[in-house]
C-alpha positions in Angstrom: 0.0 0.0 0.0 1.1 3.5 -0.8 -0.1 6.8 0.5 0.0 9.6 -2.1 -0.4 13.3 -1.3 -1.1 15.8 -3.9 -0.4 19.5 -3.3 -2.2 22.7 -4.2 -0.9 23.0 -7.8 -1.9 19.3 -8.4 -5.5 20.2 -7.4 -5.7 23.6 -9.0 -7.8 22.9 -12.1 -9.8 20.3 -14.0 -6.7 19.5 -16.1 -4.7 18.8 -12.9 -7.5 16.6 -11.5 -7.2 14.5 -14.7 -3.5 14.1 -14.3 -3.9 13.0 -10.7 -6.5 10.5 -11.8 -4.1 9.0 -14.4 -1.3 8.8 -11.7 -3.6 6.9 -9.4 -4.7 4.6 -12.2 -1.1 3.8 -13.1 -0.3 2.1 -9.8 -3.0 0.0 -8.0 -1.0 0.2 -4.8 -1.9 3.9 -4.4 -4.8 3.3 -2.1 -4.9 6.4 0.2 -5.0 9.8 -1.5 -4.4 13.0 0.5 -5.3 16.2 -1.1 -4.6 19.9 -0.5 -6.9 22.8 -1.3 -6.8 24.0 -4.9 -3.7 26.2 -5.4 -2.7 28.8 -8.0 -3.6 28.1 -11.7 -1.2 30.7 -12.8 1.3 33.1 -11.2 -1.1 36.0 -10.4 -3.9 33.6 -9.2 -5.1 33.3 -5.6 -5.0 30.1 -3.7 -8.4 28.8 -2.4 -6.9 28.9 1.2 -6.2 32.6 0.8 -9.8 33.1 -0.5 -11.1 31.3 2.6 -9.0 33.5 4.9 -10.5 36.5 3.2 -13.9 35.0 3.6 -13.4 34.4 7.3 -11.9 37.9 7.9 -14.7 39.6 6.0 -17.4 37.7 8.0 -15.7 38.4 11.3 -15.6 42.1 10.6 -18.9 42.6 8.9 -21.1 39.5 9.5 -21.6 39.3 5.8 -19.4 37.8 3.1 -21.5 36.7 0.2 -19.1 38.0 -2.4 -16.1 36.2 -0.8 -18.2 33.0 -0.5 -19.1 33.0 -4.1 -15.5 33.5 -5.1 -14.6 30.2 -3.3 -17.6 28.4 -4.7 -16.8 29.5 -8.2 -13.3 27.9 -8.0 -14.8 24.5 -7.2 -17.7 25.1 -9.7 -15.2 25.8 -12.5 -13.4 22.5 -11.9 -16.7 20.5 -11.6 -18.1 22.0 -14.8 -15.0 21.2 -16.8 -15.1 17.7 -15.5 -18.8 17.5 -16.3 -19.7 16.5 -12.8 -23.2 16.4 -11.4 -24.3 19.7 -9.9 -25.1 18.1 -6.6 -21.5 18.2 -5.5 -21.3 22.0 -5.8 -24.6 22.3 -4.0 -23.1 20.2 -1.2 -19.9 22.3 -1.1 -22.0 25.6 -1.1 -24.1 24.3 1.8 -21.0 23.2 3.7 -19.5 26.7 3.4 -22.7 28.4 4.5 -22.9 26.1 7.5 -19.4 27.3 8.5 -20.6 30.9 8.7 -23.2 29.8 11.3 -20.4 28.7 13.7 -19.6 30.5 16.9 -17.3 33.5 16.1 -16.5 34.4 19.7 -13.1 32.7 19.3 -11.7 34.2 16.0 -8.7 31.8 15.8 -11.0 28.7 16.1 -13.4 30.1 13.6 -10.6 30.9 11.1 -9.3 27.3 11.6 -12.7 25.8 10.6 -13.0 28.0 7.5 -9.5 27.5 6.3 -9.9 23.7 6.6 -12.8 23.9 4.1 -10.3 24.2 1.3 -8.9 20.7 1.8 -12.2 19.2 2.9 -14.1 20.3 -0.2 -11.2 19.5 -2.4 -11.4 15.9 -1.2 -15.2 15.7 -1.7 -14.9 17.1 -5.2 -12.0 14.7 -6.1 -13.9 11.7 -4.7 -16.9 12.6 -6.8 -14.7 12.9 -9.9 -13.2 9.5 -9.3 -16.6 8.0 -8.8 -17.7 9.6 -12.2 -14.8 7.6 -13.7 -16.3 4.4 -12.3 -13.8 4.0 -9.5 -14.8 2.7 -6.0 -13.6 5.9 -4.3 -14.7 7.3 -0.9 -14.3 10.6 0.8 -13.3 10.0 4.4 -13.5 12.8 7.0 -10.6 13.0 9.6 -13.1 12.9 12.4 -14.7 9.7 11.2 -11.3 8.2 10.7 -10.1 9.1 14.2 -7.3 11.7 13.4 -7.0 13.2 16.9 -4.9 16.2 17.5 -4.1 18.6 20.3 -6.3 21.6 20.7 -3.9 24.3 19.4 -5.5 26.3 16.6 -3.1 26.6 13.6 -0.5 24.4 15.4 -2.1 21.0 16.1 0.0 18.1 17.1 -1.1 14.5 16.4 -2.0 12.5 19.4 -0.6 8.9 19.8 -4.0 7.2 19.7 -4.5 8.5 16.2 -2.2 5.9 14.8 -4.2 3.0 16.1 -7.5 4.6 14.9 -6.2 5.3 11.4 -4.6 1.9 11.0 -8.2 0.6 10.3 -8.1 2.4 7.0 -6.0 -0.5 5.7 -9.1 -2.7 5.8 -11.4 -0.4 3.8 -12.2 -1.3 0.2 -11.6 0.9 -2.7 -9.8 4.2 -2.9 -9.7 6.6 0.1 -9.7 10.3 -0.5 -8.6 12.1 2.7 -8.4 15.9 3.2 -5.1 17.2 4.5 -4.3 20.0 6.9 -6.6 19.3 9.8 -7.8 16.9 12.5 -10.1 17.0 15.5 -9.4 17.4 19.2 -10.7 14.7 21.6 -13.7 17.0 22.3 -14.6 17.0 18.6 -13.3 20.5 17.7 -11.7 21.0 14.3 -8.0 22.1 14.6 -5.5 22.7 11.8 -1.8 21.9 11.5 0.8 24.5 10.9 1.8 25.5 7.3 2.5 22.5 5.1 -0.2 20.7 7.0 -1.3 18.4 4.2 2.2 17.0 4.1 1.9 16.3 7.8 -1.5 14.5 7.2 0.0 12.3 4.5 3.0 11.4 6.7 0.7 10.5 9.7 -1.5 8.3 7.5 1.6 6.6 5.9 2.9 5.8 9.4 -0.5 4.7 10.7 -1.3 2.2 7.9 2.3 1.1 7.7 2.6 2.0 4.0 5.4 0.7 1.8 6.0 4.3 0.5 4.7 7.8 1.1 4.6 9.7 -2.2 4.4 13.5 -2.1 3.4 14.9 -5.5 4.3 18.6 -6.1 5.2 20.7 -9.2 9.0 19.9 -9.4 10.8 16.8 -10.7 12.9 16.5 -7.6 14.4 18.2 -4.6 17.3 20.4 -5.8 20.6 21.1 -4.1 19.8 24.8 -4.0 16.9 27.2 -4.8 16.5 27.0 -8.6 15.5 30.7 -8.6 19.1 31.5 -7.6 21.0 29.0 -9.7 20.1 27.9 -13.2 19.9 24.1 -13.7 20.9 23.2 -10.1 21.8 19.6 -9.3 18.9 17.3 -8.6 19.0 15.2 -5.4 18.2 11.6 -6.1 18.5 10.4 -2.5 18.6 12.3 0.8 18.3 11.2 4.4 15.5 12.4 6.8 18.1 14.3 8.8 19.4 16.2 5.8 15.9 17.0 4.5 14.8 18.3 7.9 17.8 20.5 8.2 17.2 21.9 4.7 13.5 22.3 5.3 14.3 24.3 8.5 16.7 26.5 6.5 14.1 27.5 3.9 13.5 24.6 1.5 9.9 25.0 0.5 9.3 21.4 -0.8 8.6 20.0 2.7 7.6 21.5 6.0 10.2 20.4 8.6 7.6 18.8 10.9 6.0 16.7 8.1 8.7 14.1 8.0 8.6 13.1 11.7 5.7 10.5 11.5 7.2 8.8 8.4 10.7 8.9 9.9 9.6 7.4 13.2 7.9 4.5 11.3 10.9 4.0 8.9 8.8 4.7 5.8 10.6 6.1 2.8 9.2 9.2 1.2 9.4 10.0 -2.5 8.9 13.6 -3.8 7.5 13.4 -7.4 6.1 15.8 -10.0 2.4 15.6 -10.9 3.2 17.2 -14.3 6.0 14.7 -15.0 5.1 11.5 -13.0 7.6 9.4 -14.9 10.6 11.3 -13.5 12.1 9.2 -10.6 11.9 12.1 -8.1 13.8 12.3 -4.8 13.8 9.5 -2.3 14.0 10.5 1.4 15.4 7.6 3.4 16.9 6.7 6.8 20.3 5.9 5.3 21.5 6.7 1.9 22.5 3.8 -0.4 24.5 6.0 -2.7 28.0 7.3 -1.8 27.5 10.3 0.5 28.5 13.6 -1.0 30.2 16.0 1.3 27.4 18.5 0.9 24.0 17.5 -0.3 22.3 20.9 -0.3 22.5 24.6 0.6 19.6 26.8 1.8 18.9 30.1 3.5 16.1 31.7 5.5 15.8 35.2 6.7 13.7 36.8 9.5 16.2 36.2 12.4 17.8 38.4 15.0 20.4 37.9 17.6 20.7 38.9 21.3 24.4 39.1 22.1 25.4 39.2 25.8 28.9 39.4 27.4 29.9 39.2 31.0 33.3 38.6 32.5 33.6 35.1 34.1 30.3 34.1 32.6 31.4 30.5 32.4 31.7 30.3 36.2 28.3 31.7 36.9 26.0 28.7 37.5 22.5 29.1 36.0 23.3 32.1 33.7 21.9 30.3 30.6 18.8 29.1 32.4 18.1 32.7 33.6 18.4 34.0 30.0 16.0 31.4 28.7 13.6 31.9 31.5 13.3 35.6 30.6 12.7 34.6 27.0 10.1 32.0 28.1 8.3 34.5 30.3 8.2 36.9 27.3 6.8 34.3 25.0 9.9 33.9 22.8 11.4 30.6 21.7 15.1 30.4 20.7 16.6 28.8 17.6 20.4 28.6 18.3 22.8 29.6 21.1 26.4 29.9 19.9 28.6 30.8 22.9 32.1 31.6 24.1 33.8 31.7 27.5 32.4 35.1 28.5 29.7 35.6 25.9 26.6 34.0 24.4 24.3 34.9 21.5 20.7 33.7 21.3 19.3 33.5 17.8 15.5 34.0 17.6 13.0 34.6 14.8 11.8 38.1 14.8 8.2 37.1 14.6 6.4 38.6 17.6 9.6 40.3 18.6 8.5 43.9 18.3 10.3 47.0 19.5 8.4 47.1 22.8 9.3 43.5 23.6 12.9 44.1 22.5 13.2 47.0 25.0 11.7 45.0 27.8 13.9 42.0 27.3 17.0 44.1 27.0 16.2 45.9 30.2 15.5 42.7 32.1 18.8 41.1 30.9 20.7 44.2 32.0 19.0 44.4 35.4 18.6 40.8 36.3 21.8 39.3 34.9 24.1 42.3 35.3 25.7 41.8 31.9 28.7 43.9 30.8 27.3 44.4 27.3 24.2 43.5 25.3 23.5 44.1 21.7 20.4 43.2 19.6 20.9 42.8 15.9 18.1 42.4 13.4 17.8 41.6 9.7 19.9 38.4 9.9 19.6 35.4 7.6 20.9 31.9 8.4 22.7 30.1 5.5 23.1 26.4 6.0 25.2 23.8 4.2 24.0 20.2 4.8 25.4 16.8 4.2 25.9 13.6 6.1 29.4 13.4 4.5 30.7 16.4 6.3 31.5 14.5 9.4 34.0 12.4 7.3 35.5 15.3 5.4 38.3 17.6 6.3 38.3 21.3 5.3 34.6 21.9 4.8 34.5 24.9 7.0 37.6 26.3 5.4 36.1 26.0 1.9 32.8 27.5 3.1 34.4 30.5 4.7 36.6 31.1 1.7 33.6 31.0 -0.6 31.8 33.6 1.6 34.9 35.8 1.6 35.1 35.5 -2.2 31.5 36.8 -2.3 32.4 39.6 0.0 30.0 38.4 2.6 30.8 39.1 6.3 30.0 36.2 8.7 28.1 37.3 11.8 28.0 33.9 13.4 29.1 30.3 12.8 27.4 27.3 14.3 27.8 23.5 13.8 25.8 20.9 15.6 27.6 18.0 17.3 26.0 15.6 14.7 28.0 17.5 12.0 25.1 17.1 9.5 24.9 20.8 9.0 27.0 24.0 9.3 25.2 27.3 9.7 26.4 30.9 9.0 24.6 34.0 10.2 24.9 36.8 7.6 23.1 40.0 6.9 19.8 39.3 5.1 20.8 41.3 2.1 23.9 39.1 1.6 22.1 35.8 1.9 21.5 35.1 -1.9 25.2 36.0 -2.7 26.3 33.6 0.1 24.2 30.8 -1.2 25.3 31.1 -4.8 29.0 31.3 -3.8 28.7 28.2 -1.6 26.9 26.3 -4.4 29.7 27.2 -6.8 32.3 26.0 -4.3 30.7 22.6 -3.5 29.0 21.8 -6.7 31.4 23.4 -9.2 28.8 25.4 -11.1 31.2 28.1 -12.2 
């Protein structure tokens, strides 16, 4: 059995629905199909999820959103009409959307969760109806019915352990299962969505639960590339990559996979294959526990911006018991999570994302660190990017850091910070955000020889 997930571009139009149908028909082992909400049909188009957010926002503000509702319905109607489906499916989708607007709006986050999830939910209903019109024994399955239980954290749901036993029963169902991605239900029966990339998470959970042979993730590229193809023309395709490498690259900005999505498949030891809906015959990229091919020194290079650093220095810091704990306690009390903590004998830097780190909170944290920790110096620097080179082979190679720093110097990029984990799977460089692209290109040329 295989679980196949199809992203937003794969569900964007009637033509894409037809491609997905042909992919399913080509392999009878593809039994569980996870779908996203319809994505963009062309560059300037709007995703259905964004239309639903606009719908929810308009309704919360004005208690009326007929125009926004019709925009959503029309996207599904266009697909249904081109596929010559019975009009009953659009009536069902319209009724479902109207019912959502009758929900309690006293908790805006929960209301927004329910409305956003309608993108995937109605996409699954529409695709199941299309498969049935083709004579296939296909069934829409709601996550609540299937027992996909999650924590009650709107927009950041975490799967609960009992879900896996509940979902395992899907193995015994006859025919094709069409399952909406992106959301589950709390034990109290409340709909809750995953974070961004949530449909990938759903597919990974289902693959682990049914003990699938393979989890296929269909997107709009032939494979995962060693670098952002918008920065480097014809970058190297990655044929095989480990879970650890993929997670590091996803964290550092690779958009193919959300970093949380791989955990269920990784825990169950299920390989993942990233494939292209528009070119299904391409082999794609396999994500595995251990690579069978010879390990390259560096497998990929990525960058992500939106970081800032809090630098603190204090003479004899290393002898002060509890200093680090006190720093993190201040951040915790201010609702800030940290990303990295490079340190020296008398200094430490805490790297955080600048989301929710506004000027007011910055001033408050700076004052608390000065007053409570009696530091000699503190400096907060914004507009940083983290550039990461990743590869299991780095732990067996000499001179990787020397080559990397030389490449950055060649690109005239100043290094603000260097950090390497003890696993030696990745090496991270903090640079100014405006230098990030130059850094990535220079590192790619150094390690992949694309002169």
